[in-house]
C-alpha positions as CSV (number, residue, x, y, z in Angstrom):
1,X,27.8,11.4,-24.7
2,X,24.4,12.3,-23.3
3,X,22.7,9.8,-21.0
4,X,25.8,7.9,-20.0
5,X,26.6,10.0,-16.9
6,X,26.2,8.5,-13.5
7,X,23.6,10.5,-11.7
8,X,24.5,11.9,-8.3
9,X,21.9,11.5,-5.6
10,X,20.9,14.3,-3.3
11,X,20.5,12.8,0.2
12,X,17.3,14.7,0.7
13,X,15.8,13.3,-2.5
14,X,16.9,9.8,-1.5
15,X,15.3,10.2,2.0
16,X,12.1,11.5,0.4
17,X,11.9,8.5,-2.0
18,X,12.6,6.1,0.8
19,X,9.9,7.7,3.0
20,X,7.3,7.5,0.3
21,X,8.2,3.9,-0.4
22,X,7.9,2.9,3.3
23,X,4.6,4.8,3.6
24,X,3.2,3.0,0.6
25,X,4.2,-0.4,2.1
26,X,2.6,0.5,5.4
27,X,-0.6,1.6,3.8
28,X,-0.8,-1.5,1.7
29,X,-0.3,-3.8,4.7
30,X,-2.6,-1.7,6.8
31,X,-5.5,-1.7,4.4
32,X,-5.1,-5.4,3.8
33,X,-5.4,-6.1,7.5
34,X,-8.3,-3.7,7.8
35,X,-10.1,-5.5,5.0
36,X,-9.6,-8.8,6.7
37,X,-11.2,-7.5,9.8
38,X,-14.0,-5.4,8.4
39,X,-15.0,-7.3,5.2
40,X,-16.8,-10.3,6.7
41,X,-18.9,-8.0,8.9
42,X,-19.7,-5.6,6.1
43,X,-20.7,-8.5,3.8
44,X,-23.0,-9.9,6.4
45,X,-24.5,-6.5,6.9
46,X,-25.0,-5.7,3.2
47,X,-26.1,-9.0,1.7
48,X,-27.0,-11.1,4.8
49,X,-24.5,-13.8,3.9
50,X,-21.2,-15.0,5.3
51,X,-19.1,-13.3,2.6
52,X,-18.0,-16.6,1.0
53,X,-19.8,-15.8,-2.2
54,X,-22.0,-18.9,-2.2
């Protein structure tokens, strides 16, 4: 039957998928940290407030 076979993983493909996943996690965490550092200063610069939205 078609579709019931167990796929075999090429080690290079598995390594590529793992690398892309790790890169995505690092970028997500990195941009979140950067936003925490830069956002308050940028909000003060742009709107003259403290960035709390009030």
